[in-house]
C-alpha positions in Angstrom: 4.5 52.3 73.9 1.5 51.1 75.9 0.2 53.2 78.7 1.5 50.5 81.0 5.0 50.7 79.5 5.0 54.5 79.7 4.1 54.2 83.3 7.1 52.1 83.9 9.2 54.7 82.1 7.9 57.4 84.4 8.1 55.4 87.6 11.4 53.5 86.9 13.1 55.6 84.2 16.6 54.2 84.9 15.6 50.5 84.8 17.1 48.7 81.8 14.4 47.9 79.2 16.3 46.9 76.1 19.8 45.5 75.7 22.1 43.7 73.2 25.8 42.8 73.6 26.9 46.3 72.7 24.5 48.6 74.7 21.6 48.9 77.1 18.8 51.4 77.1 16.6 52.4 80.0 12.8 52.7 79.8 13.2 56.4 79.5 15.7 56.1 76.6 13.5 53.5 74.8 10.5 55.7 75.1 12.4 58.7 73.7 13.9 56.8 70.8 10.6 55.2 69.9 8.9 58.6 69.9 11.5 60.0 67.7 11.6 57.1 65.3 7.8 57.0 65.1 7.5 60.7 64.4 10.2 60.6 61.7 8.6 57.7 60.0 5.1 59.3 60.4 6.3 62.4 58.6 8.2 60.6 55.8 6.8 60.3 52.2 6.2 56.6 52.2 3.6 56.2 49.4 0.1 54.7 49.7 1.3 51.4 51.3 3.4 53.3 53.8 6.1 50.6 53.8 9.6 50.7 55.3 12.1 47.8 55.2 14.6 46.7 57.9 17.7 44.9 56.6 19.9 44.4 59.6 21.3 41.9 62.0 19.8 41.7 65.5 20.4 44.6 67.8 18.8 47.4 69.8 18.5 49.6 66.7 16.8 46.8 64.7 14.2 46.5 67.5 13.7 50.3 67.6 13.3 50.6 63.8 10.8 47.7 63.7 8.7 48.9 66.7 9.1 52.6 65.7 7.7 51.7 62.3 4.6 50.1 63.8 4.0 53.0 66.1 4.5 55.4 63.2 1.8 53.8 61.2 4.1 52.0 58.7 4.0 48.5 57.4 7.4 47.1 58.2 9.1 44.6 55.9 11.8 42.6 57.8 14.4 41.5 55.3 16.7 38.4 55.7 20.2 39.8 56.3 21.8 36.9 54.4 20.3 38.0 51.0 22.2 39.4 48.1 21.7 42.9 46.9 19.7 41.7 43.9 17.3 39.7 46.1 16.8 42.6 48.5 16.2 44.9 45.5 13.4 42.7 44.4 11.8 42.7 47.8 12.0 46.5 48.1 10.4 46.9 44.7 7.7 44.3 45.1 6.7 45.6 48.5 6.8 49.3 47.4 9.0 50.1 50.3 10.1 53.8 50.4 12.7 53.8 53.3 15.4 51.3 54.2 17.2 50.7 57.5 20.6 49.0 57.5 23.4 48.0 59.9 27.1 47.9 59.3 27.0 44.3 58.1 24.3 45.0 55.5 25.1 48.6 54.5 26.9 47.9 51.2 24.4 45.4 50.0 21.5 47.6 51.2 22.8 50.7 49.4 23.1 48.7 46.1 19.6 47.3 46.5 18.2 50.7 47.3 19.7 52.2 44.2 18.3 49.3 42.1 14.9 49.8 43.6 14.9 53.6 43.4 15.0 54.3 47.2 16.8 57.4 48.3 16.0 57.3 52.0 18.5 54.8 53.6 19.2 55.1 57.3 22.1 53.2 58.9 23.7 52.8 62.3 27.4 52.4 62.9 28.1 52.7 59.2 30.9 54.4 57.4 29.1 55.0 54.1 28.7 58.7 53.5 25.6 58.3 51.4 23.6 57.0 54.3 21.5 59.0 56.7 23.1 58.6 60.1 20.8 56.8 62.6 21.8 59.0 65.6 21.4 62.2 63.6 18.1 61.0 62.2 16.7 60.4 65.7 18.1 63.7 67.1 16.5 65.7 64.3 13.1 64.2 65.0 10.6 65.3 67.6 10.6 63.5 70.9 7.0 64.4 71.5 4.3 61.7 71.9 3.4 60.5 68.4 -0.2 60.4 67.2 -1.4 56.8 68.0 -5.0 57.3 66.7 -3.9 56.1 63.2 -4.6 52.6 62.0 -1.9 50.0 62.6 -0.4 48.2 59.6 0.8 44.6 59.7 4.2 43.5 58.6 4.8 42.2 55.1 7.0 39.2 55.3 9.1 37.5 52.6 10.2 33.9 52.4 11.9 31.9 49.7 9.8 31.3 46.6 9.2 28.3 44.4 9.9 30.2 41.2 13.2 31.8 42.3 11.7 35.0 43.7 10.9 35.6 47.4 7.2 35.6 48.0 5.5 38.2 50.2 2.7 37.5 52.7 1.0 39.8 55.2 1.4 39.0 58.8 -1.8 37.1 59.5 -4.5 38.3 62.0 -3.6 35.5 64.3 -0.1 37.0 64.8 -1.1 40.7 64.7 -2.8 41.9 67.8 -6.2 43.6 67.0 -7.1 47.2 67.4 -8.5 49.9 65.1 -5.8 52.3 66.2 -2.1 52.0 67.1 -2.9 52.8 70.7 -5.5 50.0 70.9 -3.1 47.6 69.1 -0.3 48.3 71.5 -2.6 47.8 74.5 -3.7 44.4 73.0 0.0 43.3 72.9 -0.4 42.9 76.7 -2.7 39.9 76.0 0.2 37.9 74.7 0.9 35.3 77.4 4.6 36.0 77.3 4.1 39.7 78.0 3.6 39.4 81.7 6.2 36.8 82.5 9.2 39.1 82.7 12.4 39.7 80.6 12.1 38.1 77.1 15.2 36.7 75.4 15.4 37.2 71.6 17.8 34.5 70.1 16.6 34.2 66.5 16.9 36.7 63.7 14.2 39.4 63.7 13.3 38.8 60.1 11.4 35.7 61.4 7.9 36.1 62.9 8.8 34.5 66.2 11.7 36.6 67.2 10.0 39.7 65.8 6.9 39.1 67.8 9.0 38.5 70.9 10.8 41.9 70.4 7.4 43.6 70.1 6.7 42.6 73.7 8.8 45.6 74.7 5.8 47.8 73.9 3.7 45.8 76.4 6.3 46.4 79.2 8.4 43.3 78.9 12.1 44.0 79.0 14.0 42.5 76.0 17.4 40.9 75.9 18.6 40.6 72.3 21.4 38.3 71.1 23.1 39.5 67.9 23.5 35.8 66.8 22.6 32.6 68.4 25.4 31.0 70.4 24.5 28.1 72.7 26.7 29.1 75.7 26.0 32.8 75.3 22.3 31.9 75.4 22.8 30.2 78.8 24.9 33.2 80.0 22.1 35.6 79.1 19.5 33.5 80.8 21.6 33.3 84.0 22.7 36.9 84.0 19.5 38.7 83.2 17.0 36.1 84.6 15.0 36.0 81.4 11.7 34.1 81.6 10.7 33.4 78.1 12.1 32.9 74.6 11.2 31.6 71.1 13.5 29.0 69.5 13.7 26.5 66.7 14.8 22.8 67.1 18.3 23.6 65.8 18.8 25.8 68.9 17.9 22.9 71.1 20.4 20.6 69.3 23.2 23.1 69.8 22.3 23.6 73.5 22.2 19.9 74.2 25.6 19.4 72.4 27.3 21.6 75.0 29.7 19.9 77.4 27.9 18.9 80.6 30.4 21.0 82.6 29.5 24.1 80.6 25.8 23.5 81.1 26.3 23.1 84.9 27.8 26.6 85.1 24.6 28.4 84.3 21.3 28.6 86.2 18.3 28.5 83.8 15.6 28.1 86.5 14.2 31.6 85.7 12.8 30.3 82.4 9.1 29.9 82.5 8.1 29.4 78.9 9.9 28.5 75.7 7.9 28.5 72.4 9.4 26.6 69.5 8.6 26.9 65.9 10.1 26.4 62.4 10.0 22.7 62.0 9.1 19.4 63.7 11.3 18.7 66.7 12.9 15.3 66.9 11.6 13.3 69.8 15.0 12.7 71.5 15.9 16.4 71.3 12.5 17.6 72.7 12.8 15.0 75.5 16.3 16.1 76.3 15.3 19.7 76.7 12.3 18.9 78.9 14.6 16.8 81.1 17.0 19.7 81.4 14.8 22.8 81.6 11.5 21.2 82.7 8.1 21.0 81.0 8.1 24.6 79.9 8.1 24.0 76.1 5.2 24.8 73.8 5.3 23.8 70.2 3.6 26.3 67.9 3.5 24.6 64.5 2.5 26.8 61.5 3.9 29.2 59.0 4.5 32.9 58.3 1.5 32.9 55.9 -1.0 31.8 58.5 0.5 31.9 62.0 0.1 29.0 64.4 -2.1 26.2 63.2 -1.3 23.5 65.9 -0.1 23.7 69.4 1.0 21.3 72.1 2.3 21.8 75.7 5.1 19.7 77.2 2.6 17.9 79.4 0.6 16.9 76.3 3.7 16.1 74.3 4.9 13.6 76.9 1.7 11.7 76.5 1.8 12.1 72.7 5.5 12.2 71.8 6.3 13.3 68.3 3.1 15.2 67.8 2.9 18.8 66.8 -0.4 19.1 68.7 -4.0 19.7 68.0 -5.3 22.5 65.7 -6.1 25.8 67.3 -8.8 28.4 66.3 -9.5 29.5 63.7 -8.0 26.4 62.2 -9.2 22.9 61.9 -6.8 20.2 60.9 -7.9 17.7 58.2 -6.0 14.6 56.8 -7.1 14.1 53.2 -6.2 11.6 50.5 -5.0 12.6 47.0 -8.7 12.9 45.9 -9.3 15.4 48.7 -11.4 13.0 50.8 -10.9 12.5 54.6 -9.0 9.4 55.7 -9.5 7.4 58.9 -7.7 8.1 62.2 -4.0 7.0 62.3 -3.9 6.9 58.4 -1.3 9.0 56.5 -2.6 11.6 54.1 -2.0 15.2 53.1 -2.3 17.7 56.0 -4.8 20.5 55.3 -6.3 23.2 57.5 -9.6 24.9 57.2 -9.6 28.6 58.3 -12.9 29.5 59.9 -12.4 33.1 58.8 -12.1 32.1 55.2 -8.8 33.9 54.8 -6.4 31.0 54.4 -3.1 31.8 52.6 -2.7 35.2 51.0 0.4 36.1 49.0 1.2 39.7 48.1 0.7 40.6 44.5 0.1 36.9 43.5 -3.5 35.8 43.5 -2.6 32.8 41.4 -0.2 31.5 44.1 -2.8 32.3 46.8 -5.4 30.2 44.9 -3.0 27.3 44.3 -2.5 26.9 48.0 -6.1 26.0 48.5 -8.4 23.0 47.5 -11.4 25.0 48.6 -12.0 28.5 49.9 -10.1 28.8 53.2 -8.8 25.2 53.1 -5.1 25.2 52.5 -1.9 23.1 53.0 1.6 23.8 54.2 2.9 20.8 52.2 3.1 18.1 54.8 2.1 14.5 55.0 0.7 13.5 58.4 -1.7 11.4 60.3 -4.1 12.3 63.2 -4.8 10.1 66.1 -8.3 9.5 67.7 -7.7 12.5 70.1 -7.0 14.9 67.3 -3.2 15.1 67.7 -1.3 15.6 64.5 1.9 13.7 63.6 4.0 14.9 60.6 5.7 12.1 58.8 6.9 13.6 55.4 6.5 16.4 52.9 4.7 16.3 49.6 5.9 19.7 48.6 9.5 20.3 47.6 10.2 22.8 50.4 12.7 21.9 53.1 13.2 23.4 56.5 16.8 23.9 57.5 17.5 25.4 60.9 13.9 26.8 60.9 14.4 28.5 57.6 12.3 27.5 54.5 14.3 26.7 51.4 12.8 25.9 48.0 15.0 23.6 46.0 13.7 25.1 42.7 15.8 28.2 43.4 19.0 26.3 43.4 17.9 24.1 40.5 17.2 27.1 38.3 20.8 28.3 39.0 22.6 25.0 38.6 20.9 24.1 35.3 22.9 26.9 33.8 26.2 25.4 34.9 28.2 24.5 31.8 28.9 20.9 33.0 25.3 20.1 34.1 22.8 18.3 31.9 20.1 17.8 34.6 19.7 18.5 38.3 17.3 17.9 41.2 17.7 19.2 44.7 16.3 17.4 47.7 16.3 17.7 51.5 18.3 15.1 53.4 18.7 14.6 57.2 21.1 16.8 59.1 21.7 16.1 62.8 21.8 19.8 63.8 19.8 21.7 61.1 17.1 19.1 60.7 17.5 19.1 56.9 20.1 20.2 54.4 20.0 20.6 50.6 21.6 18.0 48.4 22.0 18.4 44.6 21.7 15.3 42.5 23.4 16.1 39.2 23.6 14.4 35.8 26.7 15.7 34.0 27.0 16.4 30.3 29.1 14.1 28.1 32.8 14.3 28.7 32.4 16.3 31.9 33.4 13.6 34.4 36.1 15.8 35.9 33.5 18.2 37.4 33.9 18.8 41.1 31.2 19.1 43.7 33.0 22.1 45.4 33.0 24.0 42.1 29.3 23.3 41.5 28.4 24.6 45.0 30.6 27.7 44.5 28.8 28.4 41.2 25.5 28.3 43.0 26.8 30.5 45.8 27.9 33.1 43.3 24.3 33.5 42.2 22.3 32.9 45.4 22.4 33.4 49.1 24.6 30.6 50.6 21.8 29.2 52.8 19.7 28.5 49.6 22.5 26.4 48.0 23.2 22.7 48.3 25.8 21.6 50.8 26.6 18.4 49.1 26.5 17.1 45.5 25.9 13.5 44.2 26.7 12.6 40.6 24.0 10.3 39.2 23.1 8.7 35.8 19.3 9.1 36.2 16.8 11.3 38.1 13.8 9.1 37.3 11.9 11.7 35.2 8.6 10.3 34.0 7.1 10.7 30.5 5.8 14.1 31.5 9.3 15.2 32.6 8.4 15.2 36.3 10.7 13.9 39.0 9.4 11.9 42.0 11.3 13.8 44.8 9.9 11.5 47.5 11.5 8.6 45.8 14.8 10.4 45.5 14.7 11.4 49.2 13.7 7.9 50.5 17.1 6.2 50.7 18.5 9.1 52.7 15.6 9.1 55.2 15.6 5.4 56.0 15.7 4.9 59.8 14.7 8.5 60.5 11.3 8.1 62.2 11.3 11.4 64.1 
């Protein structure tokens, strides 16, 4: 941990630093466990990339494994705990991870994935599988001495859904990875995060996402962390009221569920300790954002961006109330640009494709995929996240649609191509297209539009969805199916997804 955090551990050793619904650790215990985890990881044979993977639901151990990896000089790969064994195996192989951490909910899939990827070092907590290395024993057998922090820190390698049916990896960008030539300097720089000095931080989202993961890292800067295993609206209010948390990072779906609580339930909990809420993942509907500001006050900051590049636009509550619906103005090193299909700038308040110019020249970088990296750019350092938007005279960006197929459901990116590639193999399906349609809570959900083969009129939507779920993680599969006669393919065989989506989005202006 930072010198500051270690000072806290020395001066207030019995003060709670890290807790989840199952357990709580003091600063002294956190310092000891981080030392042991970092030393064990530092001494492990991790190959040239020095990568470890964490495939587990939220909890104290998940936070220690992630942060211990950072301090131990490893590049940590957080893995979505909803994935199948085959999907995890691909990530382990593609990332060249040499050690895997699992929890009781992921142990079976993790072991299968590790076997497929040729990984023998699998560490698990609260697991019954005899072939795992026991987490507690692993810590006990490691040295509790201060680890060497003069080594170079390595950023996370993150994986999101891919357009070709495989997860795509991207290094945590410099804008989201505190600088420093050594781990020690990097940890000290974590204190520059504006959330680090506010007080206890509440982690509500899964730590395979950049927001919750960066929030958990604040522990190293001396900010106590309260971790929820899974998001639950009332439990979130309980945690805020009980532990007087001051900051958190959410997605709009969390706001929807909080606002849906019965007024009597809301009134039971004091949320006045909250100073700042950052929200990411997708554009927040105007009425939802306004409802949260009316309830919690003007403490919300929208950080629009993506795992590949970090935050590209930002807007405070005060700004948003003057520019409702905006995701803000671009922030350094990015400059927002609205371009037409020919790549030329359009006038203010005119819709076009939203691009960003990265002053560092980095732009979007995908792991092991230079072609995909190049395809995201129209010029060196000028990239898009796939949205259609307009910009007003003051530079505020308003997102209106997407020109890429990707949808965002509950803050999670989903590429319809993955489900399409599975469904086209269904024996009853002749052709298929998957699109994003509105969902009141999740923002969007995936719908499959299916053309059946001749004499297959008895096919059932539930069976088609079940077929997809047998091949893919459930969250990547359509929730509904429409049977149609035509998908509107042109002479080149392409489908106009915007045209397919349009009827479902009529009247949705947020």
